[in-house]
C-alpha positions in Angstrom: 6.0 -21.8 -8.7 3.6 -21.3 -11.7 5.4 -20.7 -15.3 3.8 -17.8 -17.5 2.8 -18.4 -21.1 6.0 -16.3 -21.8 8.3 -18.6 -20.0 9.3 -21.3 -22.4 12.9 -20.6 -21.3 14.1 -19.4 -18.0 12.3 -16.6 -16.5 13.5 -13.1 -16.4 11.3 -11.8 -13.3 9.5 -13.8 -10.6 6.5 -12.1 -9.5 5.3 -12.5 -5.7 1.5 -12.1 -5.3 -1.6 -12.9 -3.4 -4.7 -11.2 -4.9 -5.9 -13.2 -7.8 -6.9 -10.3 -9.8 -4.5 -7.3 -9.2 -1.6 -8.5 -11.1 -3.2 -9.6 -14.3 -2.7 -6.1 -16.1 1.2 -6.5 -15.2 1.1 -9.9 -16.6 -0.6 -8.8 -19.7 2.3 -5.7 -20.2 5.0 -8.3 -19.5 3.6 -10.9 -22.1 3.1 -7.8 -24.6 7.0 -7.0 -24.1 8.0 -10.4 -24.3 9.5 -10.5 -20.9 9.5 -13.9 -19.4 8.0 -14.2 -15.9 7.2 -16.9 -13.2 4.8 -16.4 -10.4 4.8 -17.4 -6.7 1.1 -17.4 -5.2 2.0 -16.5 -1.6 -1.4 -18.1 -0.2 -0.2 -21.4 -0.4 3.5 -21.6 -0.9 6.9 -23.3 0.0 10.4 -22.7 -0.5 13.9 -24.0 0.6 15.9 -21.6 2.5 18.9 -20.4 0.4 17.8 -21.8 -2.8 17.4 -19.1 -5.7 14.9 -19.1 -8.3 15.9 -18.9 -12.1 14.6 -15.3 -12.5 17.4 -12.9 -11.7 15.0 -10.3 -10.5 12.2 -10.7 -7.9 9.2 -8.3 -8.0 7.2 -8.3 -4.5 3.5 -7.5 -5.0 2.2 -8.8 -1.7 -0.2 -6.9 0.3 -0.7 -6.0 3.8 -4.5 -6.5 3.4 -4.2 -10.3 2.8 -5.4 -11.1 6.1 -9.0 -9.6 5.1 -9.2 -12.2 2.5 -8.4 -15.0 4.8 -4.6 -15.3 3.5 -2.8 -13.7 6.6 -0.2 -16.3 6.4 0.9 -14.9 3.0 2.7 -11.9 4.7 5.1 -13.6 6.8 5.8 -16.0 4.2 6.6 -13.1 1.8 9.0 -11.6 4.3 10.6 -14.7 5.1 11.3 -15.5 1.3 12.4 -12.1 0.6 15.0 -12.0 3.5 16.2 -15.3 2.4 16.8 -14.1 -1.1 18.3 -10.9 -0.2 20.9 -12.7 1.9 21.8 -14.8 -1.0 22.2 -11.6 -3.0 19.2 -11.9 -5.3 17.9 -8.6 -6.4 14.4 -7.9 -4.8 12.2 -5.3 -5.8 10.1 -3.8 -3.2 11.8 -6.0 -0.8 11.4 -6.7 2.8 12.5 -3.3 3.8 9.7 -1.6 1.7 7.3 -4.4 2.5 7.9 -4.1 6.4 7.3 -0.4 6.1 3.9 -0.7 4.3 3.1 -3.4 6.9 3.7 -0.8 9.9 1.6 2.4 10.2 4.1 3.2 13.3 7.2 2.9 11.0 5.6 5.1 8.5 4.8 7.6 10.9 8.3 7.5 12.2 9.9 7.8 8.9 7.9 10.7 7.7 8.4 12.6 10.9 12.2 11.9 10.6 11.9 13.4 7.0 10.4 16.6 8.5 7.1 16.0 7.0 3.9 16.8 8.6 2.3 13.7 9.6 -0.6 12.5 12.1 0.2 12.1 15.6 -0.4 8.4 16.5 -0.8 6.6 19.6 0.1 2.8 19.5 -1.4 0.5 21.8 -2.4 -3.2 22.5 -4.8 -2.5 25.5 -7.3 0.1 25.9 -6.5 0.8 29.5 -3.1 1.6 28.3 -4.6 3.9 25.7 -6.2 5.9 28.2 -3.0 6.3 30.4 -1.2 7.6 27.1 -4.0 10.0 26.5 -3.9 11.4 29.8 -0.1 11.9 29.4 -1.0 13.7 26.0 -3.1 16.2 27.9 -4.7 18.0 25.0 -5.7 15.2 22.5 -7.8 16.5 19.8 -11.1 14.4 18.9 -12.4 13.3 16.6 -9.6 10.5 15.7 -9.1 7.7 13.7 -8.7 4.1 14.8 -6.6 2.0 12.6 -5.0 -1.3 12.6 -1.1 -1.2 12.6 -1.2 -3.5 9.6 -3.5 -1.7 7.2 -4.5 -2.2 3.7 -7.6 -1.4 1.5 -8.9 0.9 4.4 -9.7 -2.2 6.4 -11.3 -1.6 9.8 -10.4 2.4 9.8 -13.4 4.1 12.0 -13.7 7.8 13.2 -14.3 8.1 16.8 -15.3 11.2 18.9 -14.0 10.1 22.4 -12.0 7.6 24.4 -15.4 6.0 25.7 -16.5 5.5 22.1 -12.9 4.0 21.2 -13.1 1.6 24.0 -16.6 0.6 23.2 -15.7 -0.1 19.7 -12.7 -2.1 20.4 -14.4 -4.2 23.1 -17.4 -4.8 20.9 -15.8 -5.5 17.3 -14.9 -9.1 16.7 -11.5 -9.6 15.2 -10.5 -6.0 16.0 -7.0 -7.1 17.0 -6.3 -9.2 13.9 -3.8 -9.8 12.5 -0.8 -8.5 14.9 -2.6 -7.4 18.0 -1.6 -3.7 17.6 -4.1 -0.5 17.0 -3.3 3.2 16.4 -5.4 6.0 17.4 -4.4 8.6 14.9 -4.8 12.4 14.8 -7.8 13.3 12.4 -7.2 16.4 9.9 -10.3 18.2 8.6 -10.0 18.7 4.7 -12.0 19.6 1.8 -13.6 16.2 0.9 -14.7 17.8 -2.6 -11.0 18.2 -3.4 -10.0 14.9 -1.9 -6.7 13.5 -1.0 -3.7 13.3 -3.4 -2.1 10.0 -4.4 1.1 10.2 -6.2 2.7 7.0 -7.9 6.4 6.5 -8.1 8.3 4.2 -10.3 11.9 3.8 -9.9 12.2 6.7 -7.9 10.4 9.3 -10.3 6.9 10.3 -10.3 4.8 8.3 -12.6 1.5 10.2 -12.1 -0.8 11.7 -9.7 -4.4 11.7 -8.9 -7.1 13.2 -6.8 -9.2 10.7 -5.0 -12.7 11.9 -3.7 -13.7 9.2 -1.0 -17.3 10.1 -0.1 -16.7 8.7 3.6 -15.1 5.5 2.4 -11.5 4.4 3.5 -11.0 1.8 0.8 -9.2 4.1 -1.7 -7.4 1.2 -3.6 -7.0 2.3 -7.1 -7.5 -1.2 -8.8 -10.5 -1.3 -10.9 -11.2 -4.5 -9.5 -12.0 -2.9 -6.2 -13.1 0.6 -7.3 -14.2 0.4 -10.9 -15.1 3.4 -12.9 -19.1 2.5 -12.5 -20.8 0.2 -10.0 -19.5 -1.6 -7.0 -16.3 -3.3 -6.9 -15.3 -6.8 -5.5 -13.8 -6.5 -2.3 -13.8 -8.0 1.1 -13.8 -4.6 2.8 -17.3 -3.3 3.2 -18.2 0.1 2.1 -20.3 2.4 4.4 -24.0 2.0 3.6 -25.3 4.1 0.8 -21.8 5.9 0.2 -21.3 7.2 -3.4 -18.6 5.3 -5.2 -14.8 6.8 -4.9 -14.1 9.0 -7.4 -10.5 9.2 -9.1 -9.3 12.3 -11.3 -6.0 12.9 -12.9 -4.0 15.5 -11.2 -1.5 17.1 -13.5 -0.9 20.1 -11.2 0.7 18.4 -8.4 3.0 20.9 -6.5 6.8 20.2 -7.0 7.3 20.5 -3.3 4.9 17.5 -2.7 6.8 15.4 -5.6 9.9 16.3 -4.0 8.9 15.1 -0.6 7.6 11.7 -2.3 10.8 11.2 -3.9 12.4 11.3 -0.4 9.9 9.1 1.1 10.2 6.4 -1.5 14.2 6.6 -1.4 14.4 6.5 2.6 11.6 3.4 2.6 13.4 1.4 -0.2 10.1 1.7 -2.2 10.7 0.7 -5.8 7.2 1.0 -6.9 4.6 2.8 -4.7 2.1 5.3 -3.8 2.4 8.2 -1.3 -0.9 9.8 -0.3 -1.2 13.1 1.5 -4.2 15.6 2.2 -4.3 19.5 2.7 -5.6 20.7 5.8 -5.8 24.6 7.1 -2.9 25.3 4.6 -0.7 22.2 5.7 0.2 19.3 3.5 -0.2 16.4 5.6 1.7 12.8 4.5 -0.1 9.9 6.0 0.1 6.7 3.8 3.0 4.9 2.3 1.8 1.9 -0.3 4.7 -0.4 -1.6 2.1 -2.8 -3.2 1.0 0.0 -5.9 -2.3 -0.8 -7.7 -2.0 1.5 -10.5 -5.3 2.8 -12.2 -5.0 2.7 -16.0 -7.7 5.1 -16.9 -6.1 7.8 -14.9 -2.7 7.2 -16.4 -4.1 7.2 -19.9 -5.2 10.7 -19.3 -1.4 11.4 -18.6 -0.8 9.9 -21.9 0.5 6.4 -21.2 -0.2 2.9 -19.9 1.3 2.6 -16.3 1.7 -1.3 -16.4 3.5 -0.9 -19.9 5.8 1.5 -17.8 6.3 -0.9 -15.2 7.1 -3.9 -17.6 9.5 -1.6 -19.2 11.0 -0.6 -16.1 11.3 -4.3 -15.1 13.0 -5.4 -18.4 15.6 -2.7 -17.7 16.3 -4.1 -14.3 16.6 -7.7 -15.9 19.2 -6.5 -18.2 21.2 -4.8 -15.6 21.0 -7.8 -13.3 22.0 -10.3 -16.0 
């Protein structure tokens, strides 16, 4: 494990991470508040089962998109480590239950449906002939539809398709399409106002932190990190953008409906998500929830429009959790 500059004594928080840039604003906020932290880089890591870190609080910031950066083994190790820590009684924020939910679009769809929320109907498959048979059983399947990996992240490998034949041709011709877990989804597509965009609500400790509208311009990588989608110019990301597509636009959304906020609170509570983003869109008068993000890359420029620094809020919340754990 790597000690932070603030860790001359025993750490307060151990941060699990894989992306080299995403956590830098959080680390700065922790240092500003004098919160001592250690880090565990999940790309190359080892641990002894049952041994506990010095820090009383562990904060998971692993991402399901690790595989697009060549770091697929970071995900199962993160899950194993968190399960080990939780079994030994350590406090793990965004723990293995939240992370397992983020790793599975199937589990997300099932949870949203159980909560009575409108969510896209999804066919889960590991064979294109089995997909065809399921489409026949569906009867009136509506095209176009979205093809997605079960373990998503950063919009990787999402494509809009117009027929089963298109889906089959795409699967059979795309190298690495079955990575990382051999499971794909064909998901119901909802037309919506692209100028209005989708809405992403960020939650911290079960309460709304802020909301924003995100205008995609046909891109699927809507990562809020300024590393991936900066205020101007192209970001640094392994997920390719559509040719000539304008950059993703982010706008503060202060009029988010109370009903949407209430639904978001129910989702993060049911999913065990401590810090995360919930995305929905509006289509033909319906509010459709479709994505749960447990590794939430906060967007500082948007939060500042709401009057605060989001990473400072997270650091303050972590400090409070440390006091409670001690």
